[in-house]
N, C-alpha and C positions, 0 to 999 in steps of 0.2 A: 835299459837305463832305469835306475832306481830313483825314487824321490823320498822326501821326508816321511811319507806315510809308511814306507817299508822299513824305516830305521826304528829299532826298539831301544837302542842304547848308543851312547857315544863313548869313545875311549879318550880319557884325559892324559895329558903329558905327565909322565913320572918324573920326580925330582932326581932320581938316580936309577942306575941299571942294576947294581948289585944289592943283595939283601942287606948287607952291613950298612951301606950308605943310605938305603931306604929307612932303616931304623934310626940312623943318625939324624936324617932329615926330620923324621917323625918327632924325635926328642927336641930338636931345635925349634920347630914350629909349634910344638906343644908348649914350650917355655914362652914363646912370643904370645901365643893365644892366651895362656893363663895370665901373663902380665897385663895384656889388654883388658881381660875380664876383671882382674883385680883393680886396676887403675880406674877404669871407667865405672865399675861398680861402686867403688869408694866415693867417687865424685857424685854419683847419683844419690847414694845414701846420705852423704854429708849435706847436700843441698836440700834434699827432701826433709831431713830431720832438724835442720837448724833454721829457725825462723828468721835469723839475721841475714841469711842468704836468699831470702825470698824477694829478690830484686830482678829487674829485667836482664842484667848481664848474666846472672847465675841461672835464670830460667832458660836462656838460650844455651848456656853451657850444659845444662842437664839434657836438653834435647840433642845437643851435639854428641854427648856421651852415649845416649840411646842409639843414635844413628851409627856411631862407631862400633858399638856392640853388634848391631844388626849386620853391618857391612862385613866385619871380620868373621862373624859366625856363619855367614852365607857361603864363604869360600874355603876357609882353612879346615874345618872339621871333616868335610868330605874328602879333601886331599889327604889329611892325616890318616883317616880310616883306610883309604886305599893303600897308603904306604904300609900300614900295619898289616893289612890283609894280603899284600902283594898282588893287587889288582889295579886296573885302570878304568873300570867301567862305571858309568853313571847312566841311569835310565833316561829315556827321552823326556818323560814328564818331570823327572828330577832336574834335568838340564834346563827345561823351560822355567821351572820354579826358581832355579838358581839365577838365571838371567833376569827374571822379573824382580826378584828381591834385591839383587846386587845393584841394578840400575836404579831401583827405588831409593835405596839407602845412599848410594854415592851421589845421585843427583840432588836429593833432598839435603844432604850434607853441604854440598857446594852452595846451594841457595841459602842455607842457613848461615854459612860463613859470610856471605854477602850481607845478610841482615846483621850479623854480629859486628861487622866492620862499620855499618851504619850506626849501630848502638854506641860503639866506642867513639865515633866521630861526634855524635850529639853530646855524649857525656863529657868529652874533653874540650870540644870547640864551641859548643852552645849549651853550657850547663844550665843556664836559666830556663831553657825551653825543654829540658830533659823530661820533667814530669808531665808536661803537656803532650809531647810527641811520642813518648814511650810509656803510656799508661798501661795498666794490666790488660785492658781489652785490646789495645793496639799490639801488644806483645803476643797475645794469643792468636790474633789474626795473622801476624807475620809468620809465626811458627807454623800455623796451619797452612798458610800459603806455601811454605817451603815443603812440608810433607805432601800437600796436594799436588804440587808441581812435580815432585819426585814420582808420585803414583801415576800421574798422567804420562810422564816420560817412560816409565816402566811398562805401562800398558801399551803404549804406542810402539816402542822398540820390540817388545816381546811378540806382539801380534804380527808385526811386519817380518821379523826374523824367522818365526816358525811357520809362516805361510809360504816361505820360499822353497822351491823344489831343490832337493839336495841329490847330487849325482857324483860326488867325488869321494865316496867312502864315509866313514864315521869317526876318523881319528882327528882329535883337536890338538894343536901344538900349544897347549896352555894347561895349567893345573886346575882351572875351573872353566865353566862354560862362558867364554868371552865372545861377544858378538862378532868381532872381526874374524876370529878363528872359525866360527860357524859359517860366515859368509864365504870363506875360502872353499867350502864344500858345495857351494851353490852352482846350479846351472845358470847360464846367462839368460836372464828373463827380466821382465819389467819389475817384478817384486824385489829383485836384488837391487836394481837401480833406485827403487823407491826407498829402501832402507838406507842406502848410501846417502841419498839426498837428506833423509831425516837426520843422519849422523852429522852431516856437514852443517845443517841448520842448528843442531844442538851445540856443536863446537862454537859457532858464532855467538850463540846466547851465553855460553860459558866464558868466552873471551870478553864479552860485554860486562859480565859480572866481575871478571878479574880486573878490568880497567876501573870499574867502580871501587873495588877493594883497594887497588893501588892508590887511586886519587884520594880515598878516605884516609889512608895511612899517611899520604903526603901532607895532608892538612893536619893530621894528628902530630906528626913529627915536627911540623912548623910550630904548633902550639907547645909541644914539649920543650923545644929549644928555648922557649921564652921562660921556662920554669927556672927560678933562681937557685933552687936546691939541686946540687949535683947528684945527690942520692936519688931524688925523684926522677931526674932525667934518665939515670942509669936503669932504674926499675922499669920505667916505661919502655925504653929501648930493648931491654933484655926480654920483655914480654912480647912486644910487637914484632920485632925482627924475626925470631924463630917461627912465630905464627905465619908471617908473610912468606918465609922461606918454605915452610911445609906446604902452604897453599900453592906457591909457584911450582914446587917439585911435583905435587900431585897433579896439577892441571897440565903441565908440560909433558909429563910421562903418559897421562891418559890420552892427550891429543896425539902424541906420537904412536901410541898403541892402536888408536882407531883410524888414523889417517896416514900411516906410513905406507910407502909404495910397496907393491907386491914383490919387487926385486929384493927388498930387505926381509928375508924370511928365516932368520936365525932363531931356532927354538930357545937357545940360551939367552939371547937378547930379549926376546918376548917375555921369557920367564922373569928376568930381572926387572923389566919395565913394569910388569904386572904387580910384582911384589912392592915396588916403590909407590904405586898409586893405590893399591888395595889393602896392603898389610901394614906398611909403615905408618901412615897417618893415625889409624886407630890405636897403634901401640905407643906413639910418641905424644899424641895430643894431651893425655892426662899429665904428662911431665911438663909440657909447655905451659899449660894453664894453671898448674898448681905450684911449681917450684919457686916462683917469685910472688905467690899470692898467700900472704900470711893468714888472712881470714879463712881461706879454703883449707890451708894446712891445719889450722887449729880445729876446724870442724871435722876434718878427716881423723885427726888424733882423737877427738871426742868419740867418734863412731867406733874406732878401734878399741878404745878403752872401755866403752860401754859393752861392746861385744865380748871382750875378754872378761869383764866383770860378771856378765850373765853366764858365761861358760863355767866360771868358778862357783 
């Protein structure tokens, strides 16, 4: 019986079996990755360079873009490189690093989305208290708490997962090192049950955050409905509803991936679910937060024009 100490590498799930389809998948995900890099990079540059955007809402949005970049850069580049080189291998240490970074970014992002819902609730429902409750120091503390919580989650899950004895081979049914797929390789021991318990507790914490987000948006929608301007209501709904939809999709698919029963073991389904919660949000968040935001669009245009002018 082998254990994790004898494993030097893991084999990731390939997107396709034939060489032609591997190259097609490489091109598709390269396009998605570059779009995510461009969208989030422009938001970061626009907020950092435009002093008019140095407000709590945009400060949190900048942090969200950083987390999105980290999340998608942890998983897609390695998968694309494997498709290009026609291999499935990832080293043991590389897999551990991928688990740590992915859990850090995805957990911190979810906590930050909770903070952002609170920010919008105070701004719309209690505008007179906004400056008091969300001063610069409070914003830094809340963002730091989101990053710190993500780091704690990542450290806990990574330490638990890679202390488990593995005796079911080294092939993972996923395009990156996902904890549930690693647990499938585990022998039945207390360490395995301990990590499962940590996952269940984490899911309950995430569900509590989701309830908080939903309740915040319910209060926001009630306040928005009292706005006399139809254009103002439409703008608020068109911004809030897609955000809430992406949060709901991300959480539901992540919970399904981590808590689905062993009887549901379709690699294709696991692949689709993983793409929905790990690849989709970083790619679409820049669109959701900028398409109806004239201030941000103007700042992005300014960054693009300045870059173009310098190149000339």
